[in-house]
C-alpha positions as CSV (number, residue, x, y, z in Angstrom):
1,X,289.9,-47.8,143.4
2,X,293.0,-46.1,144.5
3,X,294.5,-47.3,147.8
4,X,296.2,-45.1,150.1
5,X,297.9,-47.7,152.3
6,X,298.9,-51.4,151.8
7,X,300.0,-53.4,154.6
8,X,302.3,-56.4,153.7
9,X,302.7,-59.2,156.2
10,X,305.0,-62.1,155.6
11,X,303.2,-65.2,156.9
12,X,305.1,-68.2,158.2
13,X,303.6,-70.7,160.7
14,X,301.1,-68.1,162.2
15,X,297.7,-69.8,162.0
16,X,297.1,-69.2,165.7
17,X,298.0,-65.3,165.4
18,X,296.5,-64.3,162.1
19,X,292.6,-63.7,163.3
20,X,293.9,-61.4,166.2
21,X,296.4,-59.5,164.1
22,X,293.8,-58.8,161.4
23,X,291.3,-57.6,164.0
24,X,294.0,-55.3,165.6
25,X,295.2,-54.0,162.3
26,X,291.4,-53.1,161.1
27,X,290.8,-51.3,164.6
28,X,294.0,-49.3,164.4
29,X,294.0,-48.2,160.9
30,X,290.4,-47.6,160.1
31,X,290.0,-44.4,162.1
32,X,293.0,-42.7,160.3
33,X,292.7,-44.2,156.9
34,X,289.8,-45.7,155.3
35,X,291.5,-46.6,151.9
36,X,293.7,-49.6,152.8
37,X,294.4,-53.1,152.1
38,X,296.0,-55.9,153.9
39,X,298.4,-58.4,151.9
40,X,299.1,-61.7,153.6
41,X,301.9,-63.5,151.9
42,X,302.1,-67.2,153.0
43,X,305.6,-68.7,152.9
44,X,304.7,-72.3,152.8
45,X,305.3,-72.7,156.4
46,X,303.4,-76.2,156.5
47,X,300.7,-75.3,159.0
48,X,297.1,-74.2,158.5
49,X,297.9,-70.5,157.8
50,X,296.5,-70.5,154.1
51,X,293.3,-72.0,155.3
52,X,293.0,-69.1,157.8
53,X,293.9,-66.5,155.4
54,X,291.1,-67.6,153.0
55,X,288.8,-67.3,155.9
56,X,289.8,-63.9,156.7
57,X,289.8,-62.8,153.0
58,X,286.2,-64.4,152.6
59,X,285.1,-61.8,155.5
60,X,287.1,-58.7,154.5
61,X,287.5,-57.8,150.9
62,X,290.3,-55.5,151.9
63,X,292.4,-58.6,152.6
64,X,294.4,-60.3,149.8
65,X,296.2,-63.7,150.3
66,X,299.2,-65.0,148.3
67,X,300.7,-68.4,148.7
68,X,304.2,-68.8,147.5
69,X,305.0,-72.1,145.5
70,X,307.6,-73.0,148.3
71,X,309.5,-71.4,151.1
72,X,311.5,-68.5,149.8
73,X,312.3,-66.7,153.0
74,X,310.9,-63.5,154.7
75,X,312.5,-61.1,152.5
76,X,311.5,-62.6,149.3
77,X,308.0,-62.9,150.7
78,X,308.0,-59.2,151.4
79,X,309.3,-58.0,148.2
80,X,306.4,-60.4,146.6
81,X,303.8,-58.5,148.7
82,X,305.3,-55.2,147.4
83,X,305.0,-56.2,143.9
84,X,301.3,-56.7,144.5
85,X,300.6,-53.9,146.5
86,X,298.6,-50.8,145.1
87,X,298.9,-48.4,148.0
88,X,300.5,-45.0,147.7
89,X,302.3,-46.0,151.0
90,X,303.2,-49.6,152.0
91,X,303.5,-50.9,155.6
92,X,305.2,-53.9,156.8
93,X,305.0,-55.7,159.9
94,X,305.7,-59.3,161.4
95,X,302.8,-61.9,161.9
96,X,303.8,-62.8,165.5
97,X,302.2,-59.6,167.2
98,X,305.5,-58.7,168.7
99,X,305.2,-55.5,166.6
100,X,301.9,-53.7,167.9
101,X,299.5,-52.9,165.0
102,X,298.4,-50.0,167.2
103,X,301.7,-48.1,166.3
104,X,300.9,-48.2,162.5
105,X,299.2,-44.8,162.7
106,X,302.1,-43.1,164.2
107,X,304.5,-44.5,161.5
108,X,302.0,-43.5,158.8
109,X,301.6,-39.9,160.0
110,X,305.4,-39.6,160.3
111,X,305.8,-40.7,156.7
112,X,303.1,-38.3,155.4
113,X,305.6,-35.4,157.0
114,X,307.7,-35.9,153.9
115,X,309.8,-38.9,154.4
116,X,310.3,-41.8,151.9
117,X,310.8,-44.4,154.7
118,X,309.9,-44.5,158.4
119,X,311.0,-47.3,160.9
120,X,309.4,-48.4,164.0
121,X,312.4,-48.8,166.4
122,X,312.3,-50.4,170.0
123,X,313.7,-48.6,173.1
124,X,314.0,-52.2,174.6
125,X,313.6,-55.5,172.8
126,X,311.9,-58.5,174.2
127,X,314.0,-61.1,172.7
128,X,316.0,-63.6,174.6
129,X,319.3,-62.3,175.8
130,X,321.3,-64.2,173.3
131,X,319.4,-62.9,170.3
132,X,319.7,-59.3,171.7
133,X,323.5,-59.8,171.9
134,X,323.9,-61.4,168.6
135,X,321.6,-58.9,166.8
136,X,323.6,-55.9,168.4
137,X,326.9,-57.4,167.3
138,X,325.7,-58.0,163.7
139,X,324.2,-54.4,163.5
140,X,327.6,-52.9,164.8
141,X,329.5,-55.0,162.0
142,X,326.8,-53.8,159.4
143,X,327.2,-50.3,160.6
144,X,331.0,-50.6,159.9
145,X,330.7,-52.7,156.6
146,X,327.6,-50.8,155.0
147,X,327.7,-47.0,156.3
148,X,324.6,-46.4,154.1
149,X,322.6,-48.8,156.1
150,X,320.2,-47.6,158.8
151,X,321.7,-48.9,162.0
152,X,318.3,-49.1,163.8
153,X,316.4,-50.7,160.9
154,X,313.6,-53.1,161.7
155,X,310.9,-55.0,159.8
156,X,308.2,-52.5,161.2
157,X,308.2,-49.9,158.5
158,X,306.4,-47.6,156.3
159,X,307.6,-47.0,152.8
160,X,306.6,-44.9,149.9
161,X,304.9,-47.1,147.4
162,X,306.7,-46.3,144.4
163,X,310.1,-46.9,146.0
164,X,309.1,-50.4,147.7
165,X,307.8,-51.7,144.3
166,X,311.4,-51.0,142.8
167,X,312.8,-53.6,145.1
168,X,311.5,-56.5,142.9
169,X,313.9,-55.2,140.1
170,X,317.0,-56.1,142.2
171,X,318.4,-59.2,141.0
172,X,319.9,-61.2,143.8
173,X,319.4,-64.7,145.2
174,X,319.9,-63.4,148.7
175,X,317.4,-60.4,149.3
176,X,317.7,-58.0,152.1
177,X,315.1,-55.5,152.1
178,X,316.6,-52.8,154.1
179,X,319.8,-52.9,152.2
180,X,318.0,-52.3,149.1
181,X,316.0,-49.5,150.8
182,X,319.4,-47.9,151.8
183,X,320.4,-47.8,148.3
184,X,317.2,-46.3,147.1
185,X,316.8,-43.5,149.6
186,X,318.3,-41.7,152.6
187,X,315.3,-39.7,153.5
188,X,314.2,-41.8,156.3
189,X,313.1,-41.3,160.0
190,X,312.2,-43.5,162.9
191,X,309.4,-43.6,165.8
192,X,309.8,-45.3,169.0
193,X,307.3,-48.2,169.2
194,X,306.9,-50.8,172.1
195,X,308.3,-54.2,171.5
196,X,305.8,-56.9,172.5
197,X,306.2,-60.7,173.5
198,X,305.5,-63.2,170.6
199,X,301.9,-64.3,171.1
200,X,302.4,-67.9,170.2
201,X,305.1,-70.3,169.7
202,X,308.9,-69.6,169.5
203,X,310.9,-67.5,166.9
204,X,311.4,-69.1,163.5
205,X,314.9,-67.5,163.5
206,X,317.3,-69.9,164.9
207,X,320.9,-69.1,165.6
208,X,321.9,-70.9,162.6
209,X,319.6,-68.9,160.3
210,X,320.7,-65.6,161.9
211,X,324.3,-66.4,161.2
212,X,323.4,-67.4,157.6
213,X,321.4,-64.4,157.2
214,X,324.2,-62.0,158.5
215,X,326.9,-63.9,156.0
216,X,324.5,-63.2,153.2
217,X,324.1,-59.6,154.0
218,X,328.0,-59.1,154.3
219,X,328.8,-61.0,151.0
220,X,325.9,-59.4,149.0
221,X,326.1,-55.7,150.3
222,X,329.9,-55.2,151.3
223,X,333.3,-55.9,150.1
224,X,334.5,-56.0,153.7
225,X,335.3,-59.7,153.6
226,X,337.4,-59.6,150.4
227,X,339.3,-56.6,151.9
228,X,339.9,-58.7,155.1
229,X,341.0,-61.4,152.8
230,X,343.5,-59.0,151.3
231,X,344.7,-57.8,154.6
232,X,345.2,-61.4,156.0
233,X,347.1,-62.3,152.8
234,X,349.4,-59.3,153.2
235,X,350.0,-60.0,156.9
236,X,350.8,-63.5,156.3
237,X,353.2,-62.7,153.6
238,X,355.0,-60.4,155.7
239,X,355.1,-62.8,158.6
240,X,356.4,-65.6,156.1
241,X,359.1,-63.4,154.7
242,X,360.2,-62.4,158.3
243,X,360.4,-65.8,159.4
244,X,362.3,-66.9,156.1
245,X,364.6,-63.9,156.8
246,X,365.1,-65.3,160.6
247,X,365.8,-68.8,159.2
248,X,368.2,-67.7,156.6
249,X,370.2,-65.5,159.1
250,X,370.4,-68.3,161.6
251,X,371.8,-70.6,159.0
252,X,374.5,-68.3,157.9
253,X,375.4,-67.8,161.6
254,X,375.5,-71.6,162.0
255,X,372.8,-71.6,164.4
256,X,370.8,-74.4,162.5
257,X,372.0,-77.8,162.6
258,X,368.8,-79.9,162.3
259,X,365.5,-78.9,160.9
260,X,362.8,-78.7,163.5
261,X,359.6,-81.0,162.8
262,X,357.4,-78.8,165.0
263,X,358.4,-75.5,163.3
264,X,357.8,-76.8,159.9
265,X,354.4,-78.2,160.8
266,X,353.5,-75.0,162.6
267,X,354.4,-73.2,159.5
268,X,352.5,-75.5,157.2
269,X,349.3,-75.5,159.4
270,X,349.6,-71.7,159.6
271,X,349.9,-70.8,156.0
272,X,347.7,-73.6,154.8
273,X,344.9,-72.6,157.2
274,X,345.2,-68.9,156.2
275,X,345.1,-70.0,152.4
276,X,341.9,-72.0,152.9
277,X,340.2,-69.0,154.7
278,X,341.1,-66.7,151.8
279,X,340.0,-69.1,149.2
280,X,336.7,-69.8,151.3
281,X,336.0,-66.1,151.3
282,X,336.5,-65.8,147.5
283,X,334.4,-69.0,147.0
284,X,331.4,-67.4,148.9
285,X,331.7,-64.3,146.3
286,X,332.0,-66.9,143.4
287,X,329.3,-69.0,144.5
288,X,326.8,-66.0,144.8
289,X,327.7,-64.9,141.4
290,X,327.0,-68.4,140.1
291,X,323.5,-68.3,141.8
292,X,323.0,-64.8,140.4
293,X,323.8,-65.9,136.8
294,X,321.3,-68.9,137.0
295,X,318.7,-66.1,136.6
296,X,316.3,-67.9,139.3
297,X,313.2,-66.0,140.3
298,X,313.3,-64.3,143.7
299,X,309.9,-65.7,144.4
300,X,307.0,-67.5,142.5
301,X,303.4,-67.3,143.4
302,X,301.7,-70.6,143.9
303,X,297.9,-69.3,144.4
304,X,295.9,-66.3,145.6
305,X,292.6,-66.0,147.5
306,X,291.2,-64.1,144.4
307,X,291.6,-67.4,142.6
308,X,290.4,-69.3,145.3
309,X,287.2,-67.3,145.5
310,X,286.7,-67.4,141.8
311,X,286.6,-71.2,141.8
312,X,283.7,-71.2,144.5
313,X,281.5,-69.2,142.3
């Protein structure tokens, strides 16, 4: 049977919100699209989410559950859902109810106007101040380093199905769904949607995870760090040559009698630090090349609700 709309949701420690999320999605989507499916990809969060997913799938045949073999991250779980989705269109949203399922029909209708990709964007975000500041800073940097990236991207999207399924072909150990989409299409639009408050618990994105994710995006999708390393190297070379010229000139004019310990140590620390910084940047790129050459899978499916149901017959 053909499916018009697949709704993919990466799940991580959301056992408390899943029943309400399912109820609201069905209530919002059923009146506008009867042919839809919901794919819940459980990313091994360590709670009781898989049991809840099985219960929902047993009650609603439109729901399919997938549990990954271990934790692979939100973007890998999302791409796993894409690979299993049957819909002509694929929607994604988070599992914490910050993104209102009631806005899904608005995104879907906008996509049907002829866009490959539609984002739900927030006039105002409900996150804490520190996260809003760090997110805004990262987005500004992304906009400078990756001009093709949609500056207002969010995880609340509707994507043409054949484009979304192509994402599994990208061979990178550090996936970024919106970076991939920016390579595949520039026919996108946006719809303003409300940003709700997380229904249960706290965000799984700590400051450390956000910084790591930002670094991964920069190194995977932009050569800006390498260009910065080149400019830093050139700047320090010019600085060092100028310093050398001053020292030689003073020596010839008799202005230097005893070498200064402070200036020597300052020079060693300055140029040594710059060299280590540049080597670190190159190391990040080389490390990712090594990860990619290892050909590790982006994700691995551990079990599905279909298998679990077959085992009960």
